[in-house]
MIRO-350464 format. One record per residue: residue number from 1; residue in three letters; x, z negated, y negated of N, C-alpha, C, CB in turn. Coordinates in Angstrom, 2 decimals, always signed. Glycine has a CB too. Layout:
R:resi:resn:n.xx:n.zz:n.yy:ca.xx:ca.zz:ca.yy:c.xx:c.zz:c.yy:cb.xx:cb.zz:cb.yy
R:NUM:ala:X:Z:Y:X:Z:Y:X:Z:Y:X:Z:Y $
...
% end
This chain:
R:resi:resn:n.xx:n.zz:n.yy:ca.xx:ca.zz:ca.yy:c.xx:c.zz:c.yy:cb.xx:cb.zz:cb.yy
R:1:met:-111.04:-94.00:-36.46:-111.00:-93.84:-35.02:-111.74:-92.58:-34.59:-111.58:-95.06:-34.35 $
R:2:cys:-112.84:-92.30:-35.26:-113.63:-91.14:-34.89:-112.84:-89.85:-35.10:-114.92:-91.09:-35.71 $
R:3:ala:-112.05:-89.78:-36.19:-111.24:-88.59:-36.44:-110.24:-88.38:-35.31:-110.50:-88.71:-37.79 $
R:4:cys:-109.67:-89.46:-34.80:-108.71:-89.35:-33.69:-109.38:-88.75:-32.45:-108.12:-90.73:-33.34 $
R:5:ile:-110.58:-89.19:-32.16:-111.32:-88.69:-30.99:-111.67:-87.22:-31.19:-112.60:-89.52:-30.75 $
R:6:leu:-112.20:-86.87:-32.37:-112.55:-85.48:-32.63:-111.31:-84.58:-32.62:-113.27:-85.36:-33.97 $
R:7:asn:-110.21:-85.05:-33.16:-108.97:-84.26:-33.14:-108.48:-84.03:-31.72:-107.89:-84.95:-33.96 $
R:8:arg:-108.57:-85.04:-30.89:-108.15:-84.90:-29.48:-109.07:-83.94:-28.75:-108.14:-86.29:-28.76 $
R:9:met:-110.37:-84.05:-28.97:-111.32:-83.11:-28.36:-111.01:-81.69:-28.83:-112.78:-83.49:-28.72 $
R:10:phe:-110.69:-81.54:-30.11:-110.37:-80.23:-30.66:-109.14:-79.64:-29.97:-110.13:-80.32:-32.16 $
R:11:glu:-108.11:-80.44:-29.83:-106.88:-79.95:-29.20:-107.14:-79.50:-27.76:-105.81:-81.05:-29.22 $
R:12:leu:-107.97:-80.22:-27.04:-108.25:-79.89:-25.64:-109.22:-78.72:-25.49:-108.81:-81.10:-24.94 $
R:13:his:-110.06:-78.49:-26.49:-111.14:-77.52:-26.36:-111.04:-76.36:-27.36:-112.45:-78.21:-26.53 $
R:14:cys:-110.03:-76.34:-28.18:-109.91:-75.40:-29.29:-110.15:-73.95:-28.86:-108.53:-75.53:-29.91 $
R:15:thr:-111.12:-73.30:-29.51:-111.46:-71.92:-29.18:-110.81:-70.96:-30.18:-113.00:-71.73:-29.17 $
R:16:glu:-110.81:-69.70:-29.86:-110.27:-68.67:-30.74:-111.05:-68.63:-32.06:-110.32:-67.29:-30.05 $
R:17:ala:-112.37:-68.82:-31.99:-113.19:-68.84:-33.20:-112.79:-70.01:-34.11:-114.69:-68.95:-32.84 $
R:18:glu:-112.47:-71.15:-33.53:-112.05:-72.30:-34.34:-110.68:-72.06:-34.97:-112.01:-73.57:-33.47 $
R:19:val:-109.80:-71.41:-34.24:-108.49:-71.09:-34.81:-108.65:-70.11:-35.97:-107.55:-70.49:-33.73 $
R:20:arg:-109.50:-69.10:-35.80:-109.75:-68.15:-36.91:-110.37:-68.86:-38.11:-110.69:-67.01:-36.44 $
R:21:arg:-111.29:-69.77:-37.88:-111.90:-70.52:-38.98:-110.84:-71.39:-39.67:-113.07:-71.40:-38.45 $
R:22:phe:-109.98:-72.02:-38.87:-108.92:-72.83:-39.47:-108.01:-71.97:-40.34:-108.09:-73.53:-38.37 $
R:23:glu:-107.65:-70.80:-39.88:-106.82:-69.89:-40.68:-107.52:-69.54:-41.98:-106.50:-68.61:-39.89 $
R:24:his:-108.82:-69.28:-41.92:-109.60:-68.94:-43.11:-109.64:-70.13:-44.09:-111.03:-68.53:-42.71 $
R:25:val:-109.90:-71.32:-43.57:-109.96:-72.52:-44.42:-108.59:-72.79:-45.04:-110.44:-73.75:-43.60 $
R:26:asn:-107.54:-72.70:-44.25:-106.19:-72.94:-44.74:-105.84:-71.96:-45.85:-105.17:-72.83:-43.58 $
R:27:glu:-106.12:-70.69:-45.65:-105.85:-69.68:-46.67:-106.67:-69.93:-47.94:-106.16:-68.28:-46.12 $
R:28:gly:-107.94:-70.26:-47.77:-108.80:-70.55:-48.92:-108.33:-71.77:-49.70:-110.22:-70.75:-48.46 $
R:29:met:-107.90:-72.82:-48.99:-107.44:-74.02:-49.67:-106.11:-73.77:-50.39:-107.28:-75.19:-48.67 $
R:30:leu:-105.26:-72.95:-49.81:-104.00:-72.61:-50.47:-104.28:-71.83:-51.76:-103.09:-71.80:-49.53 $
R:31:lys:-105.19:-70.86:-51.70:-105.55:-70.10:-52.90:-106.18:-71.02:-53.96:-106.53:-68.95:-52.53 $
R:32:met:-107.08:-71.91:-53.53:-107.72:-72.83:-54.46:-106.66:-73.73:-55.11:-108.78:-73.69:-53.73 $
R:33:met:-105.75:-74.24:-54.30:-104.69:-75.12:-54.80:-103.79:-74.38:-55.79:-103.86:-75.67:-53.64 $
R:34:asn:-103.39:-73.17:-55.46:-102.52:-72.40:-56.35:-103.22:-72.06:-57.67:-102.07:-71.12:-55.66 $
R:35:arg:-104.48:-71.67:-57.59:-105.24:-71.36:-58.81:-105.38:-72.62:-59.68:-106.64:-70.79:-58.46 $
R:36:phe:-105.73:-73.72:-59.06:-105.88:-74.99:-59.77:-104.56:-75.39:-60.41:-106.38:-76.09:-58.81 $
R:37:his:-103.47:-75.23:-59.68:-102.16:-75.58:-60.19:-101.78:-74.71:-61.39:-101.11:-75.44:-59.09 $
R:38:glu:-102.05:-73.42:-61.30:-101.76:-72.52:-62.42:-102.57:-72.89:-63.66:-102.06:-71.05:-62.02 $
R:39:glu:-103.85:-73.20:-63.47:-104.68:-73.62:-64.60:-104.17:-74.92:-65.19:-106.15:-73.77:-64.16 $
R:40:gln:-103.74:-75.82:-64.33:-103.20:-77.10:-64.77:-101.95:-76.88:-65.63:-102.88:-78.00:-63.56 $
R:41:gln:-101.08:-75.99:-65.18:-99.86:-75.72:-65.92:-100.15:-75.06:-67.26:-98.93:-74.84:-65.09 $
R:42:gln:-101.11:-74.16:-67.28:-101.49:-73.50:-68.53:-102.04:-74.52:-69.52:-102.54:-72.40:-68.25 $
R:43:leu:-102.88:-75.40:-69.06:-103.43:-76.44:-69.93:-102.32:-77.37:-70.43:-104.50:-77.25:-69.19 $
R:44:gln:-101.39:-77.72:-69.56:-100.28:-78.59:-69.97:-99.42:-77.90:-71.03:-99.42:-78.97:-68.74 $
R:45:arg:-99.16:-76.60:-70.87:-98.38:-75.87:-71.88:-99.11:-75.87:-73.23:-98.13:-74.42:-71.42 $
R:46:gln:-100.42:-75.72:-73.21:-101.19:-75.76:-74.45:-101.11:-77.14:-75.11:-102.65:-75.38:-74.19 $
R:47:leu:-101.19:-78.18:-74.30:-101.07:-79.53:-74.84:-99.67:-79.77:-75.41:-101.38:-80.57:-73.75 $
R:48:asp:-98.66:-79.23:-74.74:-97.29:-79.41:-75.21:-97.04:-78.71:-76.54:-96.32:-78.89:-74.16 $
R:49:met:-97.85:-77.72:-76.88:-97.68:-76.98:-78.13:-98.36:-77.68:-79.31:-98.22:-75.58:-77.98 $
R:50:leu:-99.12:-78.72:-79.06:-99.74:-79.45:-80.16:-98.66:-80.09:-81.03:-100.73:-80.54:-79.63 $
R:51:pro:-98.87:-80.12:-82.33:-97.83:-80.69:-83.21:-97.68:-82.19:-83.01:-98.16:-80.39:-84.68 $
R:52:asp:-96.45:-82.65:-83.15:-96.18:-84.09:-83.08:-96.75:-84.76:-84.32:-94.65:-84.37:-82.96 $
R:53:ile:-97.19:-86.00:-84.15:-97.75:-86.73:-85.30:-96.93:-87.98:-85.60:-99.22:-87.11:-85.03 $
R:54:gly:-95.73:-87.98:-85.14:-94.85:-89.12:-85.39:-93.63:-89.01:-84.51:-95.57:-90.45:-85.15 $
R:55:glu:-92.67:-89.86:-84.73:-91.42:-89.73:-84.00:-91.55:-90.09:-82.51:-90.37:-90.61:-84.63 $
R:56:his:-92.57:-90.80:-82.12:-92.72:-91.21:-80.71:-93.82:-90.44:-79.99:-93.01:-92.70:-80.63 $
R:57:ser:-94.22:-89.30:-80.50:-95.39:-88.63:-79.92:-95.04:-87.45:-79.02:-96.29:-88.17:-81.02 $
R:58:val:-93.77:-87.25:-78.69:-93.39:-86.16:-77.81:-94.00:-86.39:-76.42:-91.83:-86.04:-77.71 $
R:59:asn:-94.59:-85.34:-75.88:-95.23:-85.40:-74.56:-96.23:-86.54:-74.45:-94.17:-85.54:-73.47 $
R:60:arg:-97.04:-86.71:-75.46:-97.97:-87.83:-75.46:-99.21:-87.59:-74.61:-98.38:-88.14:-76.85 $
R:61:phe:-99.53:-86.31:-74.34:-100.70:-86.02:-73.51:-100.25:-85.77:-72.08:-101.46:-84.79:-74.06 $
R:62:his:-100.99:-86.36:-71.15:-100.66:-86.22:-69.74:-101.89:-85.78:-68.97:-100.10:-87.54:-69.17 $
R:63:leu:-101.66:-84.98:-67.94:-102.75:-84.48:-67.10:-102.56:-84.95:-65.66:-102.81:-82.95:-67.15 $
R:64:ala:-103.65:-85.13:-65.00:-103.65:-85.37:-63.56:-104.78:-84.54:-62.98:-103.82:-86.90:-63.21 $
R:65:gly:-104.57:-83.99:-61.82:-105.61:-83.18:-61.20:-105.84:-83.61:-59.77:-105.23:-81.71:-61.24 $
R:66:glu:-107.08:-83.53:-59.35:-107.45:-83.91:-57.99:-108.38:-82.86:-57.41:-108.12:-85.31:-57.97 $
R:67:ile:-108.24:-82.64:-56.12:-109.19:-81.82:-55.38:-109.76:-82.69:-54.27:-108.52:-80.50:-54.81 $
R:68:asn:-111.05:-82.81:-54.24:-111.73:-83.63:-53.23:-112.86:-82.84:-52.58:-112.28:-84.93:-53.87 $
R:69:tyr:-113.25:-83.29:-51.43:-114.41:-82.71:-50.76:-115.67:-83.24:-51.44:-114.41:-83.06:-49.23 $
R:70:cys:-116.65:-82.39:-51.61:-117.90:-82.76:-52.28:-119.04:-82.58:-51.27:-118.14:-81.89:-53.57 $
R:71:his:-119.63:-83.68:-50.84:-120.71:-83.61:-49.86:-122.03:-84.01:-50.49:-120.40:-84.53:-48.66 $
R:72:asp:-123.01:-83.15:-50.35:-124.36:-83.42:-50.84:-125.24:-83.70:-49.62:-124.93:-82.22:-51.68 $
R:73:tyr:-125.59:-84.97:-49.43:-126.35:-85.37:-48.25:-127.71:-84.68:-48.18:-126.54:-86.87:-48.23 $
R:74:glu:-128.35:-84.52:-49.33:-129.69:-83.92:-49.38:-129.67:-82.42:-49.13:-130.34:-84.21:-50.72 $
R:75:asp:-128.60:-81.76:-49.55:-128.48:-80.31:-49.40:-127.07:-79.97:-48.90:-128.78:-79.59:-50.75 $
R:76:pro:-126.77:-80.35:-47.65:-125.42:-80.13:-47.16:-125.15:-78.63:-46.97:-125.21:-80.87:-45.84 $
R:77:lys:-124.00:-78.21:-47.44:-123.58:-76.83:-47.27:-122.46:-76.85:-46.23:-123.11:-76.17:-48.63 $
R:78:leu:-122.84:-76.94:-44.99:-121.88:-77.03:-43.90:-121.77:-75.70:-43.16:-122.28:-78.15:-42.92 $
R:79:phe:-120.58:-75.37:-42.76:-120.35:-74.14:-42.00:-120.74:-74.42:-40.55:-118.86:-73.66:-42.11 $
R:80:gln:-121.70:-73.67:-40.06:-122.15:-73.85:-38.68:-121.22:-73.12:-37.72:-123.60:-73.34:-38.52 $
R:81:met:-120.89:-73.77:-36.62:-120.02:-73.17:-35.62:-120.67:-73.23:-34.25:-118.65:-73.86:-35.60 $
R:82:glu:-120.31:-72.30:-33.42:-120.85:-72.24:-32.07:-120.52:-73.51:-31.29:-120.31:-71.02:-31.34 $
R:83:glu:-119.41:-74.14:-31.62:-118.91:-75.32:-30.89:-119.52:-76.62:-31.39:-117.41:-75.39:-31.00 $
R:84:asp:-120.44:-76.59:-32.33:-120.99:-77.81:-32.92:-121.49:-78.81:-31.88:-122.11:-77.46:-33.85 $
R:85:ala:-122.21:-78.35:-30.90:-122.81:-79.25:-29.91:-121.74:-79.92:-29.04:-123.78:-78.47:-29.02 $
R:86:phe:-120.63:-79.25:-28.80:-119.58:-79.80:-27.95:-119.09:-81.15:-28.48:-118.41:-78.82:-27.86 $
R:87:tyr:-118.95:-81.27:-29.77:-118.39:-82.49:-30.36:-119.40:-83.63:-30.41:-117.87:-82.20:-31.74 $
R:88:gly:-120.68:-83.34:-30.32:-121.70:-84.39:-30.34:-121.76:-85.13:-31.66:-121.44:-85.36:-29.24 $
R:89:ser:-121.26:-84.52:-32.71:-121.25:-85.17:-34.02:-122.45:-84.70:-34.83:-119.93:-84.87:-34.78 $
R:90:his:-123.04:-85.62:-35.55:-124.08:-85.27:-36.52:-123.33:-85.01:-37.82:-125.19:-86.43:-36.68 $
R:91:trp:-122.99:-83.73:-38.04:-122.05:-83.36:-39.09:-122.47:-83.85:-40.47:-121.89:-81.87:-39.12 $
R:92:asn:-123.74:-83.74:-40.81:-124.17:-84.17:-42.13:-123.92:-85.66:-42.33:-125.66:-83.84:-42.34 $
R:93:glu:-124.34:-86.48:-41.39:-124.17:-87.92:-41.50:-122.69:-88.31:-41.45:-124.94:-88.63:-40.40 $
R:94:met:-121.95:-87.66:-40.56:-120.53:-87.99:-40.40:-119.74:-87.64:-41.66:-119.94:-87.25:-39.18 $
R:95:leu:-119.96:-86.45:-42.19:-119.20:-86.05:-43.38:-119.61:-86.87:-44.60:-119.40:-84.57:-43.65 $
R:96:trp:-120.88:-87.25:-44.67:-121.31:-88.12:-45.77:-120.59:-89.46:-45.67:-122.85:-88.33:-45.73 $
R:97:ala:-120.52:-90.03:-44.48:-119.87:-91.33:-44.29:-118.38:-91.25:-44.61:-120.07:-91.83:-42.85 $
R:98:val:-117.72:-90.23:-44.09:-116.27:-90.10:-44.31:-115.98:-89.83:-45.78:-115.69:-88.97:-43.44 $
R:99:ser:-116.78:-88.98:-46.42:-116.53:-88.69:-47.84:-116.79:-89.93:-48.70:-117.41:-87.52:-48.32 $
R:100:ser:-117.70:-90.78:-48.28:-117.96:-92.03:-49.01:-116.76:-92.97:-48.92:-119.22:-92.72:-48.47 $
R:101:leu:-116.07:-92.95:-47.79:-114.90:-93.80:-47.58:-113.64:-93.21:-48.21:-114.68:-94.02:-46.10 $
R:102:ser:-113.63:-91.90:-48.40:-112.43:-91.20:-48.86:-112.52:-90.84:-50.32:-112.20:-89.95:-48.03 $
R:103:arg:-112.78:-91.78:-51.16:-112.91:-91.51:-52.59:-111.56:-91.47:-53.31:-113.79:-92.56:-53.24 $
R:104:met:-110.49:-91.38:-52.54:-109.19:-91.22:-53.20:-108.86:-89.74:-53.27:-108.07:-92.00:-52.44 $
R:105:asp:-107.95:-89.37:-54.15:-107.62:-87.96:-54.30:-106.81:-87.48:-53.11:-106.85:-87.72:-55.61 $
R:106:ala:-107.07:-86.26:-52.70:-106.34:-85.67:-51.60:-105.02:-85.12:-52.09:-107.15:-84.58:-50.93 $
R:107:his:-104.98:-84.75:-53.32:-103.75:-84.18:-53.84:-103.74:-84.34:-55.35:-103.61:-82.69:-53.44 $
R:108:thr:-102.66:-84.87:-55.85:-102.51:-84.97:-57.29:-101.53:-83.89:-57.73:-102.02:-86.39:-57.71 $
R:109:ile:-101.91:-83.14:-58.73:-101.06:-82.10:-59.27:-100.00:-82.76:-60.14:-101.89:-81.05:-60.07 $
R:110:his:-98.78:-82.38:-59.94:-97.70:-82.89:-60.78:-97.36:-81.84:-61.83:-96.46:-83.24:-59.92 $
R:111:asn:-96.82:-82.27:-62.93:-96.50:-81.36:-64.02:-95.15:-80.67:-63.77:-96.47:-82.11:-65.35 $
R:112:asp:-95.07:-79.92:-62.73:-93.88:-79.13:-62.42:-94.15:-77.69:-62.80:-93.50:-79.24:-60.91 $
R:113:glu:-93.11:-76.89:-62.83:-93.26:-75.48:-63.18:-93.85:-74.66:-62.02:-91.92:-74.89:-63.59 $
R:114:ser:-93.77:-75.17:-60.81:-94.32:-74.43:-59.68:-94.93:-75.42:-58.69:-93.24:-73.56:-58.99 $
R:115:asn:-95.71:-74.90:-57.80:-96.32:-75.74:-56.77:-95.29:-75.93:-55.67:-97.65:-75.10:-56.21 $
R:116:lys:-94.47:-76.96:-55.80:-93.37:-77.17:-54.87:-93.82:-77.68:-53.50:-92.39:-78.14:-55.46 $
R:117:leu:-95.03:-78.17:-53.41:-95.51:-78.65:-52.11:-95.79:-77.51:-51.16:-96.76:-79.50:-52.29 $
R:118:asp:-96.22:-76.37:-51.69:-96.49:-75.21:-50.84:-95.41:-74.17:-51.08:-97.91:-74.61:-51.13 $
R:119:asp:-94.28:-74.40:-50.44:-93.11:-73.55:-50.64:-92.81:-72.66:-49.45:-91.91:-74.41:-50.94 $
R:120:gly:-93.80:-72.45:-48.58:-93.60:-71.58:-47.43:-93.27:-72.31:-46.14:-92.52:-70.61:-47.72 $
R:121:tyr:-93.10:-73.62:-46.22:-92.87:-74.41:-45.02:-94.17:-75.08:-44.63:-91.74:-75.47:-45.23 $
R:122:thr:-94.41:-75.18:-43.34:-95.68:-75.72:-42.87:-95.76:-77.23:-43.04:-95.88:-75.35:-41.41 $
R:123:trp:-96.98:-77.68:-43.30:-97.29:-79.10:-43.37:-98.03:-79.53:-42.10:-98.15:-79.41:-44.63 $
R:124:ala:-97.75:-78.86:-40.99:-98.39:-79.19:-39.71:-97.77:-80.48:-39.17:-98.24:-78.02:-38.68 $
R:125:glu:-98.38:-81.58:-39.51:-97.94:-82.89:-39.04:-99.13:-83.61:-38.42:-97.32:-83.73:-40.19 $
R:126:gly:-98.85:-84.62:-37.65:-99.91:-85.42:-37.04:-100.85:-84.55:-36.22:-100.69:-86.16:-38.11 $
R:127:pro:-102.16:-84.64:-36.49:-103.13:-83.91:-35.68:-103.03:-82.38:-35.85:-104.53:-84.36:-36.02 $
R:128:leu:-102.34:-81.93:-36.88:-102.20:-80.49:-37.14:-101.06:-79.87:-36.35:-101.99:-80.23:-38.63 $
R:129:arg:-100.26:-80.68:-35.70:-99.14:-80.18:-34.92:-99.60:-79.97:-33.47:-97.92:-81.17:-34.99 $
R:130:ile:-100.31:-78.87:-33.28:-100.80:-78.54:-31.95:-100.40:-77.10:-31.64:-102.35:-78.72:-31.85 $
R:131:pro:-100.29:-76.76:-30.37:-99.85:-75.41:-29.99:-100.71:-74.29:-30.58:-99.85:-75.29:-28.48 $
R:132:gln:-102.01:-74.53:-30.74:-102.90:-73.50:-31.25:-102.59:-73.11:-32.69:-104.33:-73.97:-31.15 $
R:133:phe:-101.89:-73.97:-33.43:-101.59:-73.72:-34.85:-100.13:-73.38:-35.11:-101.97:-74.93:-35.68 $
R:134:glu:-99.35:-73.16:-34.06:-97.91:-72.90:-34.22:-97.63:-71.72:-35.15:-97.28:-72.64:-32.88 $
R:135:his:-98.51:-70.74:-35.16:-98.30:-69.52:-35.95:-98.81:-69.65:-37.39:-98.98:-68.36:-35.28 $
R:136:ile:-99.37:-70.79:-37.75:-99.99:-70.97:-39.06:-99.10:-71.84:-39.95:-101.40:-71.60:-38.92 $
R:137:cys:-98.87:-71.40:-41.17:-98.17:-72.21:-42.17:-99.23:-73.06:-42.86:-97.37:-71.31:-43.21 $
R:138:val:-99.39:-74.28:-42.41:-100.43:-75.18:-42.90:-100.09:-75.60:-44.34:-100.58:-76.43:-41.98 $
R:139:cys:-101.05:-75.42:-45.24:-100.81:-75.79:-46.65:-100.95:-77.29:-46.83:-101.81:-75.04:-47.58 $
R:140:tyr:-100.40:-77.77:-47.95:-100.39:-79.21:-48.20:-101.80:-79.80:-48.30:-99.63:-79.49:-49.47 $
R:141:leu:-102.73:-79.08:-48.91:-104.07:-79.64:-49.10:-104.76:-79.86:-47.76:-104.91:-78.70:-49.98 $
R:142:val:-104.62:-78.95:-46.82:-105.17:-79.14:-45.47:-104.51:-80.37:-44.84:-104.95:-77.86:-44.57 $
R:143:his:-103.20:-80.46:-44.96:-102.46:-81.61:-44.45:-103.01:-82.92:-45.04:-100.96:-81.47:-44.77 $
R:144:ala:-103.23:-82.93:-46.35:-103.71:-84.13:-47.02:-105.08:-84.56:-46.48:-103.79:-83.90:-48.52 $
R:145:phe:-105.98:-83.61:-46.32:-107.32:-83.94:-45.83:-107.28:-84.46:-44.39:-108.23:-82.72:-45.91 $
R:146:cys:-106.46:-83.85:-43.54:-106.46:-84.20:-42.11:-105.44:-85.27:-41.73:-106.19:-82.97:-41.30 $
R:147:thr:-104.53:-85.60:-42.63:-103.51:-86.60:-42.31:-103.66:-87.85:-43.16:-102.12:-86.01:-42.50 $
R:148:his:-103.86:-87.69:-44.46:-103.92:-88.85:-45.36:-105.34:-89.38:-45.53:-103.35:-88.49:-46.71 $
R:149:leu:-106.32:-88.50:-45.46:-107.71:-88.94:-45.57:-108.28:-89.07:-44.16:-108.55:-87.94:-46.43 $
R:150:arg:-109.55:-89.35:-44.03:-110.14:-89.66:-42.72:-110.83:-88.47:-42.06:-111.12:-90.78:-42.87 $
R:151:tyr:-110.54:-87.26:-42.50:-111.23:-86.09:-41.94:-110.52:-85.56:-40.71:-111.32:-84.98:-42.99 $
R:152:ser:-111.31:-85.19:-39.71:-110.75:-84.58:-38.52:-110.67:-83.07:-38.74:-111.62:-84.91:-37.26 $
R:153:ile:-109.97:-82.38:-37.87:-109.90:-80.92:-37.96:-111.30:-80.32:-37.80:-108.94:-80.36:-36.88 $
R:154:pro:-112.12:-80.77:-36.82:-113.48:-80.24:-36.75:-114.29:-80.48:-38.02:-114.20:-80.85:-35.56 $
R:155:asp:-114.09:-81.62:-38.69:-114.75:-81.87:-39.97:-114.33:-80.80:-40.98:-114.41:-83.29:-40.52 $
R:156:leu:-113.04:-80.59:-41.09:-112.49:-79.64:-42.07:-113.07:-78.25:-41.86:-110.97:-79.60:-41.97 $
R:157:leu:-113.26:-77.86:-40.62:-113.78:-76.51:-40.33:-115.22:-76.33:-40.80:-113.70:-76.23:-38.84 $
R:158:arg:-115.94:-77.41:-40.99:-117.34:-77.34:-41.40:-117.55:-77.59:-42.89:-118.15:-78.34:-40.61 $
R:159:met:-116.54:-78.12:-43.55:-116.61:-78.43:-44.97:-116.51:-77.14:-45.79:-115.49:-79.42:-45.38 $
R:160:thr:-117.33:-77.01:-46.83:-117.32:-75.78:-47.62:-117.21:-76.00:-49.12:-118.56:-75.01:-47.34 $
R:161:thr:-117.51:-77.17:-49.61:-117.61:-77.39:-51.05:-116.60:-78.43:-51.51:-119.04:-77.83:-51.43 $
R:162:tyr:-115.84:-78.07:-52.53:-114.81:-78.96:-53.05:-114.98:-79.10:-54.55:-113.38:-78.44:-52.70 $
R:163:ile:-114.51:-80.20:-55.07:-114.57:-80.41:-56.51:-113.13:-80.55:-57.02:-115.43:-81.68:-56.86 $
R:164:cys:-112.84:-79.80:-58.06:-111.53:-79.83:-58.69:-111.68:-80.54:-60.03:-110.93:-78.38:-58.88 $
R:165:glu:-110.98:-81.64:-60.21:-111.14:-82.45:-61.43:-109.80:-82.59:-62.13:-111.72:-83.85:-61.10 $
R:166:arg:-109.86:-82.57:-63.44:-108.69:-82.84:-64.26:-108.99:-84.03:-65.16:-108.29:-81.59:-65.09 $
R:167:ser:-107.99:-84.85:-65.34:-108.08:-85.97:-66.27:-106.94:-85.84:-67.26:-108.04:-87.35:-65.52 $
R:168:met:-107.22:-86.18:-68.49:-106.19:-86.15:-69.51:-106.20:-87.50:-70.22:-106.42:-84.97:-70.52 $
R:169:trp:-105.04:-87.99:-70.51:-104.95:-89.20:-71.29:-103.81:-89.07:-72.28:-104.75:-90.43:-70.37 $
R:170:glu:-103.91:-89.85:-73.32:-102.88:-89.86:-74.34:-102.11:-91.16:-74.24:-103.48:-89.67:-75.77 $
R:171:met:-100.83:-91.04:-74.39:-99.99:-92.22:-74.33:-99.04:-92.15:-75.52:-99.21:-92.31:-72.97 $
R:172:ser:-98.93:-93.22:-76.26:-98.00:-93.25:-77.38:-97.39:-94.63:-77.50:-98.70:-92.86:-78.69 $
R:173:glu:-96.31:-94.70:-78.21:-95.65:-95.97:-78.43:-95.81:-96.37:-79.87:-94.16:-95.89:-78.04 $
R:174:ala:-95.78:-97.63:-80.11:-95.85:-98.14:-81.49:-94.90:-99.32:-81.62:-97.31:-98.56:-81.87 $
R:175:glu:-94.23:-99.37:-82.73:-93.34:-100.49:-83.00:-93.86:-101.26:-84.20:-91.89:-99.99:-83.24 $
R:176:ile:-93.69:-102.53:-84.16:-94.13:-103.38:-85.26:-92.91:-104.00:-85.91:-95.13:-104.47:-84.78 $
% end
């Protein structure tokens, strides 16, 4: 509910500085996502080159990748904005609470040859579909944080630290 209120306040009060910050965050998240995706694909290609150890071992290694917000309550690295007081939010406490509730992945990397989610079409849906952002091609990761997770646009503008995680597992079949 709090994200809805902050998003509505943002839409009504959105300043030029906030739009510029949003553009910067969106661009940074797109670059982070593309770099992470490329590294993921490179690692998957290396795993695919490992020799088979039996007739059922083709594509036995699988990867999953996640990008999440990383909040350190004791040493918060939050981007300070001139508009902070307008929202009346205690950013450190709010982002700690939301990040504690949002322990699901914002984006899972799929083993495709390209990042098909960011194909040049905007992901401006829900709270991101506002007149101030009409000129911005919103990347999928921004969409995921502001639409699927509990972060508001003002939260996103203050967040600075993310964690990129990869998991690998082996899967094989056996017949008796």
